[in-house]
Kinemage of the C-alpha trace (Angstrom):
@kinemage 1
@onewidth
@group {chain A} dominant
@subgroup {mainchain}
@vectorlist {calphas} color= white
{ca met a 1} P -18.752 37.728 8.194
{ca glu a 2} L -21.438 35.295 7.139
{ca cys a 3} L -21.640 32.396 9.581
{ca asp a 4} L -25.313 31.358 9.321
{ca asp a 5} L -25.063 29.275 6.247
{ca ala a 6} L -27.253 26.088 6.892
{ca arg a 7} L -24.712 23.949 4.837
{ca leu a 8} L -21.904 24.550 7.402
{ca arg a 9} L -20.889 21.655 9.688
{ca tyr a 10} L -18.620 21.336 12.687
{ca ile a 11} L -15.782 18.800 13.103
{ca asp a 12} L -14.162 18.602 16.530
{ca gly a 13} L -10.384 19.108 16.558
{ca ser a 14} L -9.893 15.835 18.276
{ca lys a 15} L -10.987 13.996 15.152
{ca val a 16} L -8.880 16.005 12.728
{ca thr a 17} L -5.486 14.581 12.230
{ca thr a 18} L -2.491 16.623 10.957
{ca pro a 19} L 1.028 15.523 10.188
{ca ala a 20} L 1.877 17.290 13.435
{ca gly a 21} L -0.914 15.624 15.571
{ca leu a 22} L -4.446 16.318 16.471
{ca leu a 23} L -5.666 19.784 15.482
{ca asp a 24} L -7.171 20.386 18.992
{ca gln a 25} L -3.658 20.308 20.369
{ca phe a 26} L -2.616 23.509 18.464
{ca asp a 27} L -2.349 27.012 20.157
{ca val a 28} L -3.382 29.925 18.105
{ca leu a 29} L -0.786 32.688 17.869
{ca asp a 30} L -1.490 36.261 16.585
{ca asn a 31} L 0.874 38.591 14.671
{ca asp a 32} L 2.588 39.491 18.014
{ca glu a 33} L 3.095 35.761 18.795
{ca ser a 34} L 0.712 36.053 21.593
{ca asn a 35} L -1.410 33.118 22.482
{ca val a 36} L -4.983 33.843 21.321
{ca gly a 37} L -6.360 30.467 22.393
{ca arg a 38} L -6.568 26.950 21.246
{ca val a 39} L -8.064 25.315 18.146
{ca glu a 40} L -11.250 23.527 19.151
{ca gly a 41} L -12.410 22.497 15.757
{ca ile a 42} L -13.215 23.401 12.242
{ca val a 43} L -16.351 24.523 10.352
{ca val a 44} L -16.643 23.079 6.893
{ca asp a 45} L -18.989 23.233 3.892
{ca pro a 46} L -19.131 19.592 2.797
{ca ala a 47} L -20.789 20.345 -0.631
{ca glu a 48} L -17.945 22.747 -1.502
{ca arg a 49} L -15.255 20.534 0.144
{ca gln a 50} L -13.876 23.543 1.963
{ca val a 51} L -12.860 24.483 5.430
{ca arg a 52} L -14.472 27.818 6.257
{ca tyr a 53} L -13.465 28.639 9.810
{ca phe a 54} L -11.241 27.549 12.649
{ca val a 55} L -13.235 27.417 15.953
{ca val a 56} L -10.823 28.872 18.486
{ca lys a 57} L -11.525 28.810 22.195
{ca ser a 58} L -10.123 31.789 24.029
{ca his a 59} L -9.977 32.928 27.572
{ca arg a 60} L -10.174 36.650 27.396
{ca ala a 61} L -11.479 39.133 30.148
{ca leu a 62} L -12.165 36.193 32.497
{ca arg a 63} L -14.530 34.383 30.229
{ca ala a 64} L -14.217 31.813 27.551
{ca arg a 65} L -15.227 32.735 23.968
{ca his a 66} L -15.271 30.754 20.783
{ca tyr a 67} L -14.057 32.714 17.834
{ca leu a 68} L -14.872 31.752 14.205
{ca met a 69} L -11.560 32.526 12.639
{ca pro a 70} L -11.390 32.537 8.792
{ca leu a 71} L -9.196 29.956 7.239
{ca ala a 72} L -6.736 32.169 5.643
{ca pro a 73} L -4.281 33.487 6.066
{ca ala a 74} L -2.931 30.932 8.532
{ca thr a 75} L 0.124 28.710 8.802
{ca ile a 76} L 0.810 25.591 10.768
{ca asp a 77} L 3.981 25.408 12.842
{ca ala a 78} L 4.219 21.759 13.341
{ca glu a 79} L 7.349 21.921 15.467
{ca his a 80} L 5.694 24.108 18.033
{ca lys a 81} L 2.117 22.791 17.592
{ca ala a 82} L 0.906 26.267 16.790
{ca leu a 83} L -1.303 27.892 14.309
{ca his a 84} L -0.075 31.339 13.264
{ca val a 85} L -2.972 33.613 12.256
{ca asp a 86} L -2.829 37.007 10.527
{ca val a 87} L -4.790 38.936 13.105
{ca glu a 88} L -3.870 41.721 15.524
{ca pro a 89} L -4.939 41.370 19.070
{ca asp a 90} L -7.491 44.172 18.688
{ca asp a 91} L -9.002 42.334 15.745
{ca leu a 92} L -10.393 39.578 17.865
{ca asp a 93} L -13.339 41.640 18.953
{ca glu a 94} L -14.323 41.802 15.193
{ca leu a 95} L -14.604 38.107 14.952
{ca val a 96} L -17.857 36.335 15.336
{ca asp a 97} L -18.338 34.770 18.678
{ca gly a 98} L -19.580 31.332 17.705
{ca pro a 99} L -19.691 28.194 19.735
{ca ala a 100} L -19.251 25.006 17.917
{ca lys a 101} L -22.685 24.027 18.969
{ca ala a 102} L -24.107 26.615 16.655
{ca phe a 103} L -23.335 24.307 13.723
{ca pro a 104} L -24.589 20.710 13.184
{ca pro a 105} L -21.958 18.022 13.598
{ca phe a 106} L -20.414 16.635 10.442
{ca ser a 107} L -22.333 13.425 9.620
{ca asp a 108} L -22.140 10.440 7.321
{ca asp a 109} L -24.567 12.238 4.914
{ca asp a 110} L -22.160 15.174 4.898
{ca leu a 111} L -19.404 12.907 3.898
{ca ile a 112} L -21.503 11.552 1.090
{ca ala a 113} L -22.068 15.112 -0.024
{ca ala a 114} L -18.427 15.940 0.166
{ca leu a 115} L -17.448 12.966 -1.955
{ca phe a 116} L -20.121 12.946 -4.573
{ca ser a 117} L -21.539 16.451 -5.019
{ca glu a 118} L -20.403 18.749 -7.774
{ca arg a 119} L -18.891 21.900 -6.574
{ca thr a 120} L -20.728 25.038 -7.462
{ca his a 121} L -17.556 27.174 -7.877
């Protein structure tokens, strides 16, 4: 999984409003309905106007990890404030361990790029 793209930016989940509330209030559930962690934020590509990853903070094996979870397939359960992801518990070790600080924060310049740049795809 590529995650070192210099164009990618981080947006804290406390700044992302959904119809069900702030994104950082969502638990992440795997295929077995087990709690994987909590959404901490998202990683976006401003020029492409695309969310690339959810940043999920998980406490496994007595330590906190930050997973970069691909956007799809995932569904939001607004009633239970949960994000259901198509991942098996064993698959978590395959995901990139990537803290949010690995990406620059989304800035005003990124907003301009998102609004006015032409998509390359």
